[in-house]
Backbone as a ProteinNet text record, in pm:
[ID]
protein_1_A
[PRIMARY]
KAEFFLEDIPKKDFGDICHLDLETSGLVPEEGDILVVNIGYNPREDGFFRESIVCKVKGDVCPPNVKELLLGSTIKIIHNACFDATWIKKKWGITVKNLRCTKVLARFLKKSNNSYAKLTKRITGLELPKGNISCSPWQLPFDEWSPDMKTYCSYDVAFGLQILNYLQSLVTEEVTEKYLTLMNEWSLIQEVLTKVDSKDLQYL
[TERTIARY]
-901.4	-978.5	-995.4	-961.9	-971.4	-1072.1	-1162.1	-1240	-1175.1	-1241.3	-1190.4	-1275.4	-1291.4	-1388.7	-1335.9	-1426	-1380	-1471.7	-1422.2	-1458.5	-1469.1	-1578.3	-1571.2	-1591.2	-1560.2	-1597.8	-1751.3	-1790.5	-1931	-1957.2	-2087.9	-2150.9	-2154.4	-2097.3	-2105	-2036	-2058.6	-1998.6	-1892.6	-1764.9	-1618	-1609.2	-1681.3	-1717.6	-1585.4	-1529.5	-1460.8	-1339.4	-1274.3	-1126.2	-1100.9	-1029	-967.8	-841.7	-766.2	-668	-674.7	-623	-613.5	-484.4	-470.3	-376	-412.6	-308	-318	-204.1	-263	-140.3	-164.6	-41.9	-32	37	34.6	119.3	250.5	259.5	388.7	411.2	512.9	531	481.1	458	408	247.9	167.3	62.9	17.2	63.4	56.2	136.8	167.4	223.5	168.2	68.3	35.5	-151.4	-150.6	-299.9	-329.2	-416.7	-446.2	-517.7	-454.3	-487.2	-579	-534.8	-592.4	-623.5	-754.9	-782.5	-757.3	-673.9	-687.8	-732.4	-855.1	-890.9	-883.8	-847.2	-831.4	-934.8	-1010.6	-1135.2	-1158.9	-1271.1	-1280.8	-1163.3	-1127.7	-998.9	-1005.6	-919.4	-947.2	-925.3	-918.8	-886.7	-734.3	-634	-487.3	-456.7	-586.6	-579.1	-555.9	-516.1	-498.9	-666.8	-624.1	-759.1	-772.6	-906.9	-952.2	-970.9	-1045.1	-1094.7	-1035.7	-1005.7	-968.2	-1054.8	-1062.7	-1117.2	-1002.1	-1001.2	-891	-973.3	-982.3	-1074.5	-972.8	-977.8	-942.2	-1014.2	-963.5	-1043.1	-965.7	-1055.4	-988.8	-1067.7	-965.3	-1024.6	-979	-994.3	-979.5	-1093.7	-1208.3	-1321.6	-1327.2	-1347.2	-1328.7	-1478.3	-1463.6	-1565.9	-1673.6	-1812.5	-1868.8	-1876.2	-1880.9	-1840.5	-1738	-1602.3	-1505	-1486.5	-1542.3	-1537	-1620.4	-1718.5	-1821.9	-1706.1	-1603.6	-1538.7	-1448.9	-1384.9	-1281	-1284.9	-1439.5	-1498.8	-1589.3	-1597.4	-1658.5	-1603.2	-1694.5	-1625	-1538.5	-1539.5	-1414.2	-1311.5	-1216.8	-1071.5	-991.4	-887.3	-846.5	-683.6	-656.9	-495.4	-435.2	-331	-242	-101.3	-27.6	125.9	182.1	222	310.7	175.7	124.6	-27.6	16.4	169.3	208.3	223.2	219.9	202	76.9	4.7	-134.1	-243.4	-249.9	-350.6	-315.7	-188.6	-163.9	-211.2	-177	-231.6	-388.7	-469.5	-601.8	-655.3	-572.4	-609	-580.8	-465.2	-417.8	-511.3	-551.6	-592.2	-785.6	-824.9	-994.7	-1020.8	-935.4	-985.1	-1014.4	-1011.4	-1091.7	-955.7	-1010.8	-926.3	-980.8	-893.8	-934.7	-928.9	-1033.3	-1108.4	-1056.5	-1056.6	-1008.2	-898.8	-761.9	-681.3	-566.9	-516.5	-406.8	-254.6	-193.1	-49.9	44.6	89.1	154.1	300.2	332.9	481	522.6	404.7	419.4	473	355.7	374.9	514.5	556.3	706	815.4	802.1	887.1	899.5	765.8	769	853.6	865.4	934.4	1113.9	1133.1	1253.4	1298.3	1202.5	1225.5	1326.2	1421.8	1469.1	1389.3	1422.2	1354.4	1200.4	1124.7	989.5	909.4	957.9	873	725.5	663.2	561.1	605.1	686.3	740.2	810	926	1014	932.1	858.9	756.9	668.4	613.8	534.7	604.3	766.7	821.8	869.5	921.9	930.7	824	666.9	571.8	520	530.4	465.2	561.7	671.6	790.5	790.9	676.5	612.1	708.1	772.9	858	740.5	738.7	621.6	681.9	574.3	639.6	616.3	725.4	730.9	811.4	964.6	1053.5	1016.1	997.4	977	794.6	746.5	614.4	506.1	559.9	502.2	483	630.7	621.6	519.6	428.1	369.7	271.6	255.2	133.6	-10.1	-45.2	-164.5	-294.5	-236.4	-365.2	-410.8	-339.5	-385.2	-558.6	-586.2	-734	-692.5	-781.3	-765.6	-691.9	-768.2	-712.4	-575.8	-535	-381	-262.4	-340.9	-257.9	-183.8	-32.8	3	-11	-37.1	-63.7	-30	142.2	205	133	102.3	16.8	-77.8	-196	-286.8	-251.7	-170.3	-114.3	-83.6	15.8	59.5	-28.7	-142.7	-246.9	-320.2	-336.6	-404.4	-338.9	-201.1	-137.3	-87.1	-88.2	-75.2	-153.3	-286.4	-376.4	-424.2	-308.8	-369.6	-302.8	-208.6	-133.2	-131.6	-204.5	-222.6	-238.6	-338.5	-412.5	-301.1	-237.1	-158.8	-9.4	12	133	110.2	-25.7	-66.2	-79	-125.3	-129.2	17.7	96.3	241.8	298.9	312.5	368.1	291	156.1	80.3	120.2	167.8	216.1	328.6	412.6	550.3	540.9	469.3	461.1	420	435.5	396.7	270.6	188.9	102.5	96.5	205.2	239.8	270.3	344.9	358.9	236.2	149	12.1	-84.3	-68.2	-138.1	-91.7	41.1	101.6	81.7	40.9	29.7	-110.9	-215.3	-343.1	-361.4	-287.8	-309.2	-291.3	-177.8	-134.2	-230.2	-253.4	-391.4	-491.2	-537.7	-652.4	-638.8	-516.5	-480.5	-435.6	-420.3	-401.3	-442	-580.7	-662.9	-547.9	-487.8	-407.2	-298.4	-203.2	-83.1	-126.4	-233.7	-247.1	-253.4	-284.9	-326.1	-218.2	-105.9	59.1	123.2	104.8	158.3	153.7	21.1	-12.6	11.5	81.7	122.2	298.1	344.7	482.6	524.4	651.8	629.2	631.9	560.2	510.1	632.5	722.1	862.1	933.2	893.9	958.9	869.9	761.4	686.9	735.9	804.4	838.3	974.6	998.4	1113.1	1097.9	963.7	905.8	909.1
-585.6	-655.6	-787.7	-896.4	-1032.4	-1114.2	-1192.2	-1265.5	-1438.7	-1533.6	-1683.1	-1783.2	-1864.9	-1938.4	-2074.2	-2181	-2334.2	-2398.2	-2422.8	-2524.3	-2429	-2319.4	-2225.9	-2085.9	-2012.8	-1861.5	-1829.8	-1718.9	-1641	-1625.7	-1643.1	-1615.6	-1466.5	-1396.4	-1229.8	-1202.1	-1069.6	-993.2	-938.8	-953.4	-935.7	-801.6	-698	-629.7	-655.8	-539.4	-518.6	-597.6	-618.3	-674.9	-740.8	-808.9	-868.8	-923.9	-980.8	-1042.9	-1188.9	-1274.7	-1438	-1460.2	-1555.1	-1590.1	-1760.7	-1844.2	-2013.8	-2017.7	-2078	-2181.8	-2309.2	-2396.2	-2525.8	-2590.8	-2739.2	-2834	-2865.5	-2791.7	-2798.7	-2744.8	-2794.7	-2709.2	-2771.9	-2922.3	-2976.3	-3052.9	-2989.5	-3044.1	-3182.9	-3264.7	-3405.8	-3482.8	-3382.1	-3461.1	-3378.2	-3293.8	-3186.7	-3173.6	-3065.2	-3016.6	-2859.5	-2819.3	-2681.3	-2665.1	-2584.2	-2566.8	-2461.2	-2337.9	-2208	-2142.7	-2065	-1957.9	-1845.5	-1761.7	-1615.9	-1514.6	-1384.3	-1298.9	-1173.4	-1081.7	-932.1	-872.3	-781.2	-694.5	-565	-493.7	-357.5	-247.3	-226.5	-164.5	-2.5	54.4	219.2	279.6	399.4	501.1	443.1	463	410.5	276	206.6	56.8	-58.4	-10.5	-98.4	-193.9	-313.4	-378.8	-392.4	-343.5	-303.1	-436.9	-550.9	-647.8	-786.2	-877.7	-1021.2	-1120.6	-1233.9	-1334.5	-1454.2	-1551	-1636.1	-1773.8	-1869.6	-1974.2	-2108	-2200.7	-2321.1	-2418.4	-2502.1	-2604.6	-2726.1	-2838.1	-2990.8	-3059.8	-3134.3	-3230.9	-3168.4	-3245.8	-3229.9	-3150.9	-3135.5	-3060.1	-2935	-2807.5	-2680.4	-2643.7	-2567.3	-2534.5	-2461.9	-2422.5	-2392.9	-2243.7	-2177	-2007.2	-1996.7	-2079.7	-2025.1	-2038	-2158.5	-2183.7	-2065.5	-2021.3	-1905.1	-1805.2	-1757	-1649.1	-1662	-1790.2	-1822	-1804	-1846.3	-1844.8	-1696.3	-1603.9	-1497.1	-1387.7	-1287.7	-1159.4	-1078.2	-1074.3	-1016.5	-1024.1	-925.1	-945.9	-1029.5	-1128.2	-1178.1	-1175	-1066.1	-1019.4	-1163.5	-1214.2	-1327.7	-1305.5	-1268.4	-1278.5	-1405.9	-1449	-1555.9	-1644.5	-1673.4	-1729.9	-1839.8	-1865.1	-1990.1	-2100.1	-2056.1	-2125.3	-2133	-2059.8	-2062.5	-2121.3	-2066.6	-2092.4	-2218.3	-2266	-2405.8	-2486.4	-2468.6	-2575.9	-2576	-2444.9	-2450.3	-2519.9	-2558.2	-2597	-2762	-2793.4	-2968.2	-3018.3	-2915.4	-3019.3	-2999.1	-2892.8	-2851.5	-2855.6	-2867.2	-2877.1	-2730.8	-2635.5	-2484.5	-2420.7	-2337.1	-2237.4	-2094.5	-2028.2	-1930.8	-1810.9	-1713.6	-1611	-1482.2	-1403.3	-1249.7	-1247.8	-1284.7	-1301.2	-1182.5	-1168.2	-1051.5	-1088.6	-1109.8	-1173.8	-1049.9	-1018	-905.7	-929.2	-1080.4	-1092.6	-1121.9	-1162.3	-1114	-1011.8	-899.6	-774.2	-701.4	-718.2	-691.7	-750.8	-865.1	-932.4	-850.8	-827	-742.6	-586.3	-538.3	-451.7	-460.6	-591.8	-637.6	-600.3	-598.9	-582.1	-696.1	-656.1	-772.5	-760.9	-843.3	-863.7	-860.2	-915.5	-887.7	-975.2	-1019.7	-1103.5	-1016.1	-1074.6	-966	-886.2	-951.6	-865.3	-754.7	-764.3	-684.3	-564.1	-618.4	-507.9	-405.5	-492.8	-440.2	-312.3	-374.9	-244	-154.8	-165.2	-77.1	39.3	-20.6	110	140.8	79	105.5	135.6	104.2	77.2	-18.3	-91.7	-201.2	-299.5	-391.4	-507.4	-623.8	-700.1	-814.2	-912.2	-954.9	-1063.9	-1218.9	-1205.5	-1335.5	-1457.2	-1442.6	-1540.8	-1658.5	-1768.3	-1920.7	-1909.8	-1815.4	-1838.5	-1914.7	-1866.9	-1936.3	-2105.4	-2132.2	-2305.8	-2385.2	-2260.6	-2316.5	-2392.2	-2473	-2571.4	-2548.9	-2495.2	-2443.1	-2563.5	-2652	-2763.5	-2751.5	-2712.9	-2699.9	-2621.8	-2645.1	-2552.2	-2412.9	-2309	-2186	-2134.5	-2226.4	-2189	-2232.5	-2317	-2318.3	-2271.3	-2159.4	-2086.4	-1975.1	-1939.5	-1857.2	-1704	-1598.9	-1468.2	-1462.5	-1479.2	-1455.7	-1482.8	-1642.9	-1696.9	-1615.5	-1565.6	-1505.2	-1366.3	-1309.8	-1147.2	-1189.2	-1292.6	-1328.5	-1342	-1443.3	-1466.5	-1322.8	-1249.4	-1094.4	-1007.8	-1011.3	-913.6	-961.8	-1096.8	-1143.5	-1117.4	-1047.1	-1003.2	-865	-794.7	-669.6	-549.3	-592.8	-494.5	-483.7	-628.3	-668	-557	-491.5	-371.3	-269.4	-230.9	-114.7	-150.1	-267.7	-345.4	-307.6	-369.6	-387.4	-231.9	-144.9	0.6	60.5	50.1	70.7	35	-88.4	-160.7	-96.8	-118.2	-12.1	91.9	190.8	337.4	359	188.1	236.7	185.8	117	33	126.6	110.8	173	106.9	203.7	105.9	-2.8	-21.1	-137.9	-252.2	-203.6	-345.3	-391.1	-261.9	-332.4	-394.7	-380.6	-478.5	-590.5	-599.9	-735.5	-834.8	-738.4	-823.7	-853.9	-781.2	-783.4	-906.5	-912	-1029.8	-1168.3	-1159.7	-1264.2	-1312.7	-1238	-1282.8	-1314.2	-1231.4	-1315.9	-1457	-1492.7	-1621.3	-1702.6	-1686.3	-1755.7	-1896.2	-1914.6	-2040.1	-2135.3	-2085.5	-2197.9	-2191.5	-2116.8	-2095.8	-2215.3	-2199.6	-2306.6	-2443.7	-2461.4	-2612.7	-2658.7	-2579.6	-2603	-2623.2	-2538	-2571.4	-2699.8	-2727.3	-2861.1	-2978.3	-2976.5	-3075.9	-3079.3	-2976.2	-2955.5	-3035.4	-3088.6	-3145.3	-3043.2	-3067.8	-2962.4	-2939.4	-2993.5	-2983.7	-2835.8	-2831	-2718	-2610.2	-2625.2	-2480.9	-2375.9	-2421.4	-2331.5	-2230.3	-2304.7	-2232.6	-2143.4	-2090.1	-2035.9	-1850.4
1765	1862.9	1773.5	1885.6	1814.1	1869.6	1786.3	1850.1	1788.5	1891.8	1851.8	1845.6	1745	1685.7	1731.6	1735.6	1714.9	1553.8	1481.6	1382.3	1253.2	1250.7	1161.1	1217.1	1104.7	1143.7	1131.3	1178.3	1171.5	1040.1	997.9	866.8	857.8	780.4	794.8	636.5	658.7	533.1	583.4	515.8	531.2	439.1	375.6	290.8	175	126.8	10	-3.7	112.7	129.3	249.4	283.8	398.9	371.5	474.5	486.7	536	479.2	494	533.4	636.7	688.1	762.4	719.2	793.1	888.3	980.7	1059.6	1044.1	999.4	960.3	1080	1057.5	1135.4	1084.5	986.1	875.3	748.3	695.1	537.9	451.4	441.6	353.1	375.5	270.4	268.2	324.5	221.6	250.3	386.8	458.3	575.3	733.4	677.4	801.1	769.6	831	830.7	855.5	814.9	830	968.7	1045.4	1205.8	1236.7	1173.7	1237.4	1081.9	1091.1	991.5	1024.5	991.5	1040.8	961.3	957.8	902.3	965.2	890.1	939.2	873.4	901.7	851.8	876.8	828.4	866	885.2	778.9	785.4	807.6	869.5	897.4	752.6	761.7	651.7	587.7	700	675.1	638	631.7	583.1	687.1	849.7	959.6	967	944.4	997.7	1152	1188	1309.4	1394.5	1307.5	1363.5	1327.9	1372.5	1350	1414.9	1302.7	1346.4	1345.2	1456.5	1465.4	1468.4	1395	1414.6	1374.6	1492	1522.5	1423.7	1348.4	1225.8	1244.9	1189.4	1192.3	1063.7	1060.3	916.1	822.7	700.3	545.4	479.1	549.3	483.9	520.2	420.8	462.9	497.3	640.9	694	610.1	598.9	519.8	499.8	625.5	592.1	549.5	585	514.2	387	340.4	201.6	109.6	189.2	89.7	108.4	195.7	173.6	63	83.6	-28.4	-158.2	-187.6	-290.9	-378.5	-234.5	-252.7	-315.5	-311.3	-404.9	-323.6	-202.8	-92.2	-132.6	-150.5	-209	-72.9	-107.2	8.3	-17.3	108.3	68.8	129.8	64	143.9	107.5	217.9	218.8	207.6	39.7	22.9	-37.1	-104	-150.1	-205	-218	-306.9	-195.8	-53.9	50.5	59.4	134.5	212.5	89.9	-13.6	-126.6	-175.5	-178.6	-243.2	-111.6	14.3	112.6	120.3	95.2	24.8	-52.7	-159.1	-289.7	-257	-194	-181.5	-83.3	42.5	176.5	151.7	79.7	120.3	-71.4	-157.1	-298.4	-343.4	-263.8	-338.9	-379.9	-492	-565.2	-497.2	-413.3	-358.6	-484.2	-459.6	-552.9	-524.6	-613.7	-618.9	-495.9	-536	-445.4	-493.9	-389.5	-414.6	-304.1	-395.4	-318.1	-296.1	-173.1	-153.2	-178.1	-146.1	-165.3	-295.1	-375.3	-559.6	-589.6	-547.8	-563.7	-510.9	-392.5	-367.7	-457.9	-510.6	-604.3	-727.1	-775.6	-905.5	-850.6	-772	-723.7	-688.8	-676.2	-655.6	-506.5	-418.7	-280	-211.2	-174	-44.2	64.3	161.6	268.9	265.1	176.5	152.3	242.3	329.6	420.8	523.9	566.3	607	720.9	796	883.8	872.5	775.5	720	668.7	586.1	522.8	639.4	748.2	828.3	916.9	940.9	1018.2	919.7	772.8	685.3	654.1	695.1	642	768.4	937.6	1054.8	1148.5	1129.6	1242.1	1349.8	1319.3	1431.5	1410.4	1535.3	1540.4	1563.7	1437	1491.3	1586.8	1660.6	1736.8	1670.9	1579.1	1466.1	1581	1543.3	1606.1	1561.8	1673.5	1683	1685.7	1710.7	1731.4	1642.5	1499.4	1404.9	1421.2	1467.7	1486.4	1664.7	1692.2	1827.8	1807.4	1891.4	1921.2	1877.7	1749.6	1710.6	1724.2	1751.4	1784.2	1948.6	2014.6	2173.4	2149.9	2274.7	2289.3	2311.8	2282.1	2270.2	2438.2	2539	2683.4	2732	2624.4	2639.6	2564.3	2465.6	2384.8	2504	2422.9	2534.5	2455.9	2527.2	2543.7	2366.6	2337.4	2240.9	2101.6	2119.4	2015.4	1969.3	2097.3	2016.2	1975.6	2014.2	1968.7	1795.5	1819.4	1665.8	1562.5	1598	1497.8	1462.5	1559.5	1536.1	1468.4	1480.1	1429.5	1280.8	1245.5	1113.2	1025.2	1064	929.7	963.8	1065.5	1069.4	973.6	908.5	795.5	669.1	655.3	476.1	420.2	408	343.9	325.5	432.5	473.9	369.3	370.4	265.6	138.1	85.1	-7.1	-85.2	9.4	-79.5	-76.5	10.4	2.9	-135.7	-156.5	-258.2	-416.2	-368.3	-513.1	-549.5	-450.7	-486.7	-565.1	-538.2	-568.3	-723.9	-757.7	-902.4	-992.9	-1139.3	-1258.9	-1290.2	-1387.9	-1449	-1513.7	-1594	-1631.4	-1556	-1472.7	-1351.1	-1293.7	-1248.5	-1218.7	-1292.4	-1423.1	-1519.7	-1503.3	-1527	-1522.5	-1385	-1255.3	-1155.7	-1150.8	-1190.9	-1152.9	-1252.4	-1366	-1459.1	-1387.3	-1337.7	-1275.1	-1163.1	-1085.8	-976.3	-1019.6	-1179.6	-1234.2	-1281.3	-1301.6	-1352.4	-1261.6	-1144.1	-1009.2	-1032.3	-1063.5	-1071	-1137.9	-1259.1	-1329.8	-1286.4	-1216	-1164.1	-1009.1	-969.7	-868.7	-896.5	-1002.7	-1079.4	-1086.4	-1160.1	-1175.2	-1009.1	-924.5	-796	-744.6	-733.4	-692.9	-706.9	-838.4	-915.2	-886	-792.2	-779.5	-615.6	-597.5	-483.8	-339.6	-311.3	-195	-107.8	-92.2	-6.7	-65.9	-205.3	-268.8	-256.9	-188.3	-169.2	-103.1	-11.8	99	36.3	-55.9	-125.4	-217.6	-271	-375.7	-319.6
[MASK]
++++++++++++++++++++++++++++++++++++++++++++++++++++++++++++++++++++++++++++++++++++++++++++++++++++++++++++++++++++++++++++++++++++++++++++++++++++++++++++++++++++++++++++++++++++++++++++++++++++++++++++

């Protein structure tokens, strides 16, 4: 179930954990904008998020309810936080709290093909509609979005918890401890990343 909103997400309790994803107008924060915030929440027992929110945002000021979520106690799963969380820091000046990056955890396991789509297919067998959709014109009004664009946003935040649980089931306690330490120190890492040339972030 997907709901679509303009300018800000509804003020609500997203529970203990959610999946967060951005759609942007490019790869470099200094040259683009955050256009869409996607949130998956309300997980089933198997970790699949039943509901999603797709919110078109505008401007360089973070919407109040989005900011509350980013800074709140809800754990935010992000696949490739080097990209999304750094855009949030550079554009909105906000350090995401209680972050879990599934791409980082996959790298601890030295997994190849650790993209969100590849991990989803490995775990669920589903082929996500990725392709060139990620380069879609997200700035268009919702009524001009294609059905594939709407499906893409919903699926992009549906499987994060399943991926996180799958990866956590494969790691040792030692790796888990290192991973959680890294996530707890993300504010420091993010400060460093904001000083990196943004053109290099896509390769991290």
